[in-house]
N, CA, C and O atoms as a printed pandas DataFrame, in Angstrom:
     atom_number atom_name residue_name chain_id  residue_number  x_coord  y_coord  z_coord
0              1         N          MET        A               1   36.028   60.690    8.443
1              2        CA          MET        A               1   35.223   61.615    8.889
2              3         C          MET        A               1   34.198   61.056    7.823
3              4         O          MET        A               1   34.282   60.476    6.741
4              5         N          PRO        A               2   32.792   61.692    8.979
5              6        CA          PRO        A               2   32.233   61.313    7.531
6              7         C          PRO        A               2   31.267   61.924    6.370
7              8         O          PRO        A               2   30.807   63.057    6.513
8              9         N          LYS        A               3   31.107   61.500    5.743
9             10        CA          LYS        A               3   30.798   62.286    4.767
10            11         C          LYS        A               3   29.399   62.456    4.421
11            12         O          LYS        A               3   28.587   61.532    4.368
12            13         N          ALA        A               4   29.008   64.410    4.047
13            14        CA          ALA        A               4   28.537   64.696    3.993
14            15         C          ALA        A               4   27.328   64.348    3.107
15            16         O          ALA        A               4   27.476   63.648    2.105
16            17         N          LYS        A               5   26.050   64.872    3.503
17            18        CA          LYS        A               5   24.784   64.277    2.623
18            19         C          LYS        A               5   24.611   64.493    1.388
19            20         O          LYS        A               5   25.434   65.207    0.816
20            21         N          THR        A               6   23.507   63.940    0.660
21            22        CA          THR        A               6   24.501   65.408   -0.197
22            23         C          THR        A               6   22.313   65.833   -1.011
23            24         O          THR        A               6   21.293   65.273   -0.609
24            25         N          THR        A               7   22.383   66.656   -1.849
25            26        CA          THR        A               7   20.772   66.515   -1.942
26            27         C          THR        A               7   19.917   65.696   -2.512
27            28         O          THR        A               7   18.699   65.613   -2.358
28            29         N          SER        A               8   20.616   65.113   -3.165
29            30        CA          SER        A               8   19.945   63.012   -3.625
30            31         C          SER        A               8   19.960   62.723   -2.528
31            32         O          SER        A               8   19.054   63.369   -2.003
32            33         N          GLU        A               9   20.680   61.833   -1.453
33            34        CA          GLU        A               9   20.480   61.041   -0.731
34            35         C          GLU        A               9   19.772   61.567    0.246
35            36         O          GLU        A               9   19.190   60.813    1.026
36            37         N          SER        A              10   19.690   62.936    0.385
37            38        CA          SER        A              10   18.450   63.540    1.231
38            39         C          SER        A              10   17.442   63.241    0.887
39            40         O          SER        A              10   16.860   62.416    1.592
40            41         N          THR        A              11   16.805   63.709   -0.239
41            42        CA          THR        A              11   15.824   63.720   -0.788
42            43         C          THR        A              11   15.188   61.460   -1.121
43            44         O          THR        A              11   14.154   60.806   -1.263
44            45         N          THR        A              12   16.579   61.268   -1.073
45            46        CA          THR        A              12   15.879   60.256   -1.191
46            47         C          THR        A              12   15.190   59.859   -0.519
47            48         O          THR        A              12   14.058   59.519   -0.861
48            49         N          ARG        A              13   15.898   59.719    1.337
49            50        CA          ARG        A              13   15.539   59.469    2.361
50            51         C          ARG        A              13   14.339   59.494    2.606
51            52         O          ARG        A              13   13.695   58.666    3.250
52            53         N          LYS        A              14   13.790   60.948    1.838
53            54        CA          LYS        A              14   12.711   61.810    2.902
54            55         C          LYS        A              14   11.631   60.722    1.662
55            56         O          LYS        A              14   10.664   60.088    2.082
56            57         N          LEU        A              15   11.922   60.710    0.625
57            58        CA          LEU        A              15   10.862   60.155   -0.617
58            59         C          LEU        A              15   10.582   58.407    0.182
59            60         O          LEU        A              15    9.515   58.021    0.658
60            61         N          ARG        A              16   11.791   57.675    0.121
61            62        CA          ARG        A              16   11.011   56.014    1.049
62            63         C          ARG        A              16   10.734   56.528    2.767
63            64         O          ARG        A              16    9.985   55.934    3.544
64            65         N          LYS        A              17   11.121   57.120    2.923
65            66        CA          LYS        A              17   10.200   57.723    4.817
66            67         C          LYS        A              17    8.986   57.953    4.279
67            68         O          LYS        A              17    8.052   57.502    4.942
68            69         N          ALA        A              18    8.536   58.877    2.645
69            70        CA          ALA        A              18    7.285   58.734    2.681
70            71         C          ALA        A              18    6.464   57.736    2.139
71            72         O          ALA        A              18    5.239   57.627    2.199
72            73         N          ALA        A              19    7.291   57.031    1.607
73            74        CA          ALA        A              19    6.013   55.292    0.819
74            75         C          ALA        A              19    7.504   54.936    2.067
75            76         O          ALA        A              19    8.646   54.832    1.619
76            77         N          ALA        A              20    7.235   54.805    3.455
77            78        CA          ALA        A              20    7.042   53.814    4.240
78            79         C          ALA        A              20    5.506   53.509    4.455
79            80         O          ALA        A              20    4.892   52.472    4.206
80            81         N          LYS        A              21    4.995   54.868    5.062
81            82        CA          LYS        A              21    3.491   55.906    5.175
82            83         C          LYS        A              21    2.211   55.088    4.850
83            84         O          LYS        A              21    1.983   55.491    3.709
84            85         N          PRO        A              22    1.553   54.484    5.045
85            86        CA          PRO        A              22    0.686   53.963    4.203
86            87         C          PRO        A              22   -0.798   55.173    4.445
87            88         O          PRO        A              22   -1.362   55.681    5.414
88            89         N          ALA        A              23   -0.983   55.222    2.580
89            90        CA          ALA        A              23   -1.363   56.129    2.670
90            91         C          ALA        A              23   -2.979   56.345    3.473
91            92         O          ALA        A              23   -3.471   55.217    3.448
92            93         N          PRO        A              24   -4.122   57.447    4.255
93            94        CA          PRO        A              24   -4.380   56.907    4.823
94            95         C          PRO        A              24   -5.238   55.859    3.974
95            96         O          PRO        A              24   -4.749   55.246    3.026
96            97         N          THR        A              25   -6.891   55.668    4.502
97            98        CA          THR        A              25   -8.192   55.375    3.887
98            99         C          THR        A              25   -9.183   56.169    3.119
99           100         O          THR        A              25   -9.253   57.398    3.151
100          101         N          HIS        A              26   -9.775   55.556    2.580
101          102        CA          HIS        A              26  -11.064   56.262    2.572
102          103         C          HIS        A              26  -12.223   56.875    4.355
103          104         O          HIS        A              26  -12.807   57.899    4.711
104          105         N          ASP        A              27  -12.046   55.887    4.760
105          106        CA          ASP        A              27  -12.757   56.162    6.204
106          107         C          ASP        A              27  -11.886   57.501    6.631
107          108         O          ASP        A              27  -12.599   58.498    6.743
108          109         N          GLU        A              28  -10.867   57.655    6.819
109          110        CA          GLU        A              28  -10.178   58.576    7.641
110          111         C          GLU        A              28  -10.069   59.447    7.047
111          112         O          GLU        A              28  -10.094   60.491    7.700
112          113         N          ILE        A              29   -9.879   59.601    5.431
113          114        CA          ILE        A              29   -9.575   60.873    5.432
114          115         C          ILE        A              29  -11.862   61.268    5.282
115          116         O          ILE        A              29  -12.386   62.345    5.565
116          117         N          ALA        A              30  -12.495   60.194    4.859
117          118        CA          ALA        A              30  -13.430   61.710    5.368
118          119         C          ALA        A              30  -13.992   61.847    6.678
119          120         O          ALA        A              30  -14.877   62.642    6.995
120          121         N          ALA        A              31  -13.420   61.025    7.409
121          122        CA          ALA        A              31  -13.628   61.561    8.985
122          123         C          ALA        A              31  -13.238   62.640    9.099
123          124         O          ALA        A              31  -13.902   63.506    9.670
124          125         N          ARG        A              32  -12.002   62.864    8.555
125          126        CA          ARG        A              32  -11.020   64.338    8.852
126          127         C          ARG        A              32  -11.474   64.885    8.455
127          128         O          ARG        A              32  -11.373   65.989    8.991
128          129         N          ALA        A              33  -12.640   64.872    6.918
129          130        CA          ALA        A              33  -13.420   66.260    6.474
130          131         C          ALA        A              33  -14.227   67.258    6.652
131          132         O          ALA        A              33  -14.290   68.470    6.446
132          133         N          TYR        A              34  -15.486   65.470    7.578
133          134        CA          TYR        A              34  -16.051   66.497    8.401
134          135         C          TYR        A              34  -15.645   66.616    9.734
135          136         O          TYR        A              34  -16.634   66.865   10.424
136          137         N          GLN        A              35  -14.453   66.534   10.505
137          138        CA          GLN        A              35  -14.114   67.403   11.361
138          139         C          GLN        A              35  -14.059   69.227   11.176
139          140         O          GLN        A              35  -14.627   70.113   11.814
140          141         N          ILE        A              36  -13.188   69.269   10.105
141          142        CA          ILE        A              36  -13.493   69.955    9.523
142          143         C          ILE        A              36  -14.414   71.218    8.988
143          144         O          ILE        A              36  -14.339   72.434    8.807
144          145         N          TYR        A              37  -15.063   70.436    8.894
145          146        CA          TYR        A              37  -16.528   70.689    8.318
146          147         C          TYR        A              37  -17.164   71.475    9.935
147          148         O          TYR        A              37  -17.577   72.628   10.060
148          149         N          GLN        A              38  -17.024   70.088   11.328
149          150        CA          GLN        A              38  -18.111   70.623   12.667
150          151         C          GLN        A              38  -17.240   71.892   12.680
151          152         O          GLN        A              38  -17.829   72.966   12.547
152          153         N          GLU        A              39  -15.137   71.885   12.909
153          154        CA          GLU        A              39  -14.416   72.951   12.897
154          155         C          GLU        A              39  -14.520   74.217   12.810
155          156         O          GLU        A              39  -14.106   75.148   13.501
156          157         N          ARG        A              40  -15.540   74.086   11.232
157          158        CA          ARG        A              40  -15.811   75.651   10.552
158          159         C          ARG        A              40  -17.185   76.082   11.064
159          160         O          ARG        A              40  -17.536   77.239   10.829
160          161         N          GLY        A              41  -18.177   75.086   11.890
161          162        CA          GLY        A              41  -19.140   75.099   13.071
162          163         C          GLY        A              41  -20.281   75.608   12.332
163          164         O          GLY        A              41  -20.951   76.640   12.309
164          165         N          TYR        A              42  -20.224   73.909   11.429
165          166        CA          TYR        A              42  -21.598   74.014   10.121
166          167         C          TYR        A              42  -21.877   73.950    9.484
167          168         O          TYR        A              42  -22.614   73.157    8.897
168          169         N          THR        A              43  -20.862   75.737    9.084
169          170        CA          THR        A              43  -21.269   76.235    8.320
170          171         C          THR        A              43  -20.556   75.825    6.535
171          172         O          THR        A              43  -19.573   75.153    6.222
172          173         N          PRO        A              44  -21.763   76.718    5.513
173          174        CA          PRO        A              44  -21.581   75.750    4.457
174          175         C          PRO        A              44  -20.202   75.885    3.803
175          176         O          PRO        A              44  -19.630   76.940    3.532
176          177         N          GLY        A              45  -19.833   74.822    3.628
177          178        CA          GLY        A              45  -18.597   75.558    2.672
178          179         C          GLY        A              45  -17.836   75.304    1.607
179          180         O          GLY        A              45  -17.648   76.233    0.821
180          181         N          ASP        A              46  -17.388   74.334    1.411
181          182        CA          ASP        A              46  -17.360   73.402   -0.441
182          183         C          ASP        A              46  -16.283   72.462   -0.202
183          184         O          ASP        A              46  -15.074   72.656   -0.324
184          185         N          PRO        A              47  -17.280   70.763    0.381
185          186        CA          PRO        A              47  -17.376   69.993    0.619
186          187         C          PRO        A              47  -15.597   69.397    0.381
187          188         O          PRO        A              47  -14.820   69.183    1.312
188          189         N          MET        A              48  -15.171   69.168   -1.597
189          190        CA          MET        A              48  -13.942   68.859   -2.065
190          191         C          MET        A              48  -13.585   69.520   -1.302
191          192         O          MET        A              48  -14.011   69.131   -0.215
192          193         N          GLN        A              49  -12.833   70.615   -1.191
193          194        CA          GLN        A              49  -11.499   71.536   -0.202
194          195         C          GLN        A              49  -11.431   70.060    0.863
195          196         O          GLN        A              49  -10.865   68.970    0.767
196          197         N          ASP        A              50  -12.473   70.810    2.048
197          198        CA          ASP        A              50  -12.968   70.038    3.105
198          199         C          ASP        A              50  -11.771   68.659    2.700
199          200         O          ASP        A              50  -10.607   68.415    3.016
200          201         N          TRP        A              51  -12.733   68.045    1.911
201          202        CA          TRP        A              51  -11.263   66.491    1.476
202          203         C          TRP        A              51  -10.361   66.385    1.064
203          204         O          TRP        A              51   -9.589   65.438    1.220
204          205         N          LEU        A              52  -10.117   67.964   -0.003
205          206        CA          LEU        A              52   -8.222   67.551   -0.318
206          207         C          LEU        A              52   -7.611   68.398    1.050
207          208         O          LEU        A              52   -6.568   69.018    0.847
208          209         N          GLN        A              53   -8.129   68.451    2.263
209          210        CA          GLN        A              53   -7.293   69.854    2.799
210          211         C          GLN        A              53   -7.224   68.266    4.226
211          212         O          GLN        A              53   -6.232   68.243    4.955
212          213         N          ALA        A              54   -8.098   67.378    4.372
213          214        CA          ALA        A              54   -7.538   66.250    5.191
214          215         C          ALA        A              54   -6.694   65.190    4.657
215          216         O          ALA        A              54   -6.024   64.508    5.434
216          217         N          GLU        A              55   -6.658   64.927    2.999
217          218        CA          GLU        A              55   -5.917   63.633    2.380
218          219         C          GLU        A              55   -5.033   64.622    2.824
219          220         O          GLU        A              55   -4.511   63.755    3.525
220          221         N          ARG        A              56   -3.956   66.247    3.236
221          222        CA          ARG        A              56   -2.883   66.916    2.691
222          223         C          ARG        A              56   -2.791   66.858    4.097
223          224         O          ARG        A              56   -1.719   67.404    4.357
224          225         N          GLU        A              57   -3.449   66.413    5.386
225          226        CA          GLU        A              57   -2.797   66.034    6.639
226          227         C          GLU        A              57   -2.370   65.148    6.797
227          228         O          GLU        A              57   -1.291   64.840    7.303
228          229         N          LEU        A              58   -3.441   64.384    6.236
229          230        CA          LEU        A              58   -3.369   63.117    7.325
230          231         C          LEU        A              58   -1.906   62.279    5.745
231          232         O          LEU        A              58   -1.482   61.126    5.831
232          233         N          ALA        A              59   -1.680   62.820    5.100
233          234        CA          ALA        A              59   -0.697   62.353    4.496
234          235         C          ALA        A              59    0.639   62.939    4.340
235          236         O          ALA        A              59    1.594   62.553    3.666
236          237         N          GLY        A              60    0.453   64.291    5.366
237          238        CA          GLY        A              60    2.296   64.817    6.063
238          239         C          GLY        A              60    1.982   65.804    4.584
239          240         O          GLY        A              60    3.037   66.395    4.353
240          241         N          ALA        A              61    1.165   66.093    3.769
241          242        CA          ALA        A              61    1.198   67.009    3.268
242          243         C          ALA        A              61    1.906   68.598    3.584
243          244         O          ALA        A              61    1.364   69.049    4.593
244          245         N          PRO        A              62    2.916   69.543    3.041
245          246        CA          PRO        A              62    2.823   70.280    3.509
246          247         C          PRO        A              62    2.035   71.704    3.184
247          248         O          PRO        A              62    2.293   72.432    2.225
248          249         N          LYS        A              63    1.178   71.906    4.033
249          250        CA          LYS        A              63   -0.335   72.960    3.981
250          251         C          LYS        A              63   -0.198   74.081    2.446
251          252         O          LYS        A              63    0.726   74.893    2.502
252          253         N          PRO        A              64   -0.864   74.097    1.476
253          254        CA          PRO        A              64   -0.593   74.513   -0.120
254          255         C          PRO        A              64   -0.230   76.721    0.629
255          256         O          PRO        A              64   -0.816   77.490    1.391
256          257         N          LYS        A              65    0.889   76.758   -0.140
257          258        CA          LYS        A              65   -0.139   79.069    1.068
258          259         C          LYS        A              65   -0.108   79.201   -0.717
259          260         O          LYS        A              65    0.310   78.704   -1.763
260          261         N          LYS        A              66   -1.311   80.838    0.216
261          262        CA          LYS        A              66   -2.141   81.058    0.186
262          263         C          LYS        A              66   -1.610   81.888   -1.238
263          264         O          LYS        A              66   -0.781   82.596   -0.666
264          265         N          ALA        A              67   -1.502   82.305   -2.712
265          266        CA          ALA        A              67   -1.103   83.392   -3.186
266          267         C          ALA        A              67   -1.657   84.884   -2.429
267          268         O          ALA        A              67   -2.789   84.969   -1.952
268          269         N          THR        A              68   -0.474   86.236   -2.407
269          270        CA          THR        A              68   -0.524   86.602   -1.391
270          271         C          THR        A              68   -0.766   87.786   -2.855
271          272         O          THR        A              68   -0.298   87.900   -3.987
272          273         N          ARG        A              69   -2.078   88.712   -1.741
273          274        CA          ARG        A              69   -2.249   89.798   -3.393
274          275         C          ARG        A              69   -1.527   91.417   -3.258
275          276         O          ARG        A              69   -1.414   92.020   -2.190
276          277         N          LYS        A              70   -1.122   91.888   -4.488
277          278        CA          LYS        A              70   -0.114   92.548   -4.411
278          279         C          LYS        A              70   -0.956   93.760   -4.802
279          280         O          LYS        A              70   -1.531   93.616   -5.881
280          281         N          THR        A              71   -1.207   95.168   -4.046
281          282        CA          THR        A              71   -2.378   96.283   -4.362
282          283         C          THR        A              71   -1.479   97.424   -4.524
283          284         O          THR        A              71   -0.486   97.727   -3.863
284          285         N          LYS        A              72   -2.204   98.195   -5.878
285          286        CA          LYS        A              72   -1.277   99.353   -6.023
286          287         C          LYS        A              72   -1.363  100.694   -6.322
287          288         O          LYS        A              72   -1.955  100.830   -7.393
288          289         N          VAL        A              73   -1.054  101.657   -5.876
289          290        CA          VAL        A              73   -1.743  102.757   -5.240
290          291         C          VAL        A              73   -1.637  103.468   -6.441
291          292         O          VAL        A              73   -0.469  103.737   -6.722
292          293         N          VAL        A              74   -2.501  103.871   -7.265
293          294        CA          VAL        A              74   -2.597  104.965   -8.121
294          295         C          VAL        A              74   -2.918  106.181   -8.244
295          296         O          VAL        A              74   -4.008  106.178   -8.817
296          297         N          SER        A              75   -2.523  107.477   -7.987
297          298        CA          SER        A              75   -2.318  108.640   -7.774
298          299         C          SER        A              75   -2.285  109.615   -9.551
299          300         O          SER        A              75   -1.577  109.751  -10.548
300          301         N          ILE        A              76   -4.079  110.230   -8.743
301          302        CA          ILE        A              76   -4.079  110.753  -10.537
302          303         C          ILE        A              76   -4.089  112.421   -9.704
303          304         O          ILE        A              76   -4.654  112.754   -8.662
304          305         N          ALA        A              77   -3.283  113.176  -10.592
305          306        CA          ALA        A              77   -4.053  114.767  -11.103
306          307         C          ALA        A              77   -4.797  115.283  -11.709
307          308         O          ALA        A              77   -4.973  115.296  -12.927
308          309         N          ALA        A              78   -5.561  115.999  -10.503
309          310        CA          ALA        A              78   -6.294  117.195  -11.520
310          311         C          ALA        A              78   -6.113  118.105  -12.272
311          312         O          ALA        A              78   -7.072  118.685  -12.781
């Protein structure tokens, strides 16, 4: 009967797989950041955010979740 994978074994495998993938080069990140700028229609934006997004995409990291804003309705009786 095969042994069930433990959490630490699967985590270790994921880390090894990620470590085996070479990090993106400066030129690759720059090219992807420029593509993001082009996809935005050449409109002004934050170049640092484009760069960080390019790094995440090329590294295969999951996209960060945006914080959701919760609204509260308050009734005031007059």
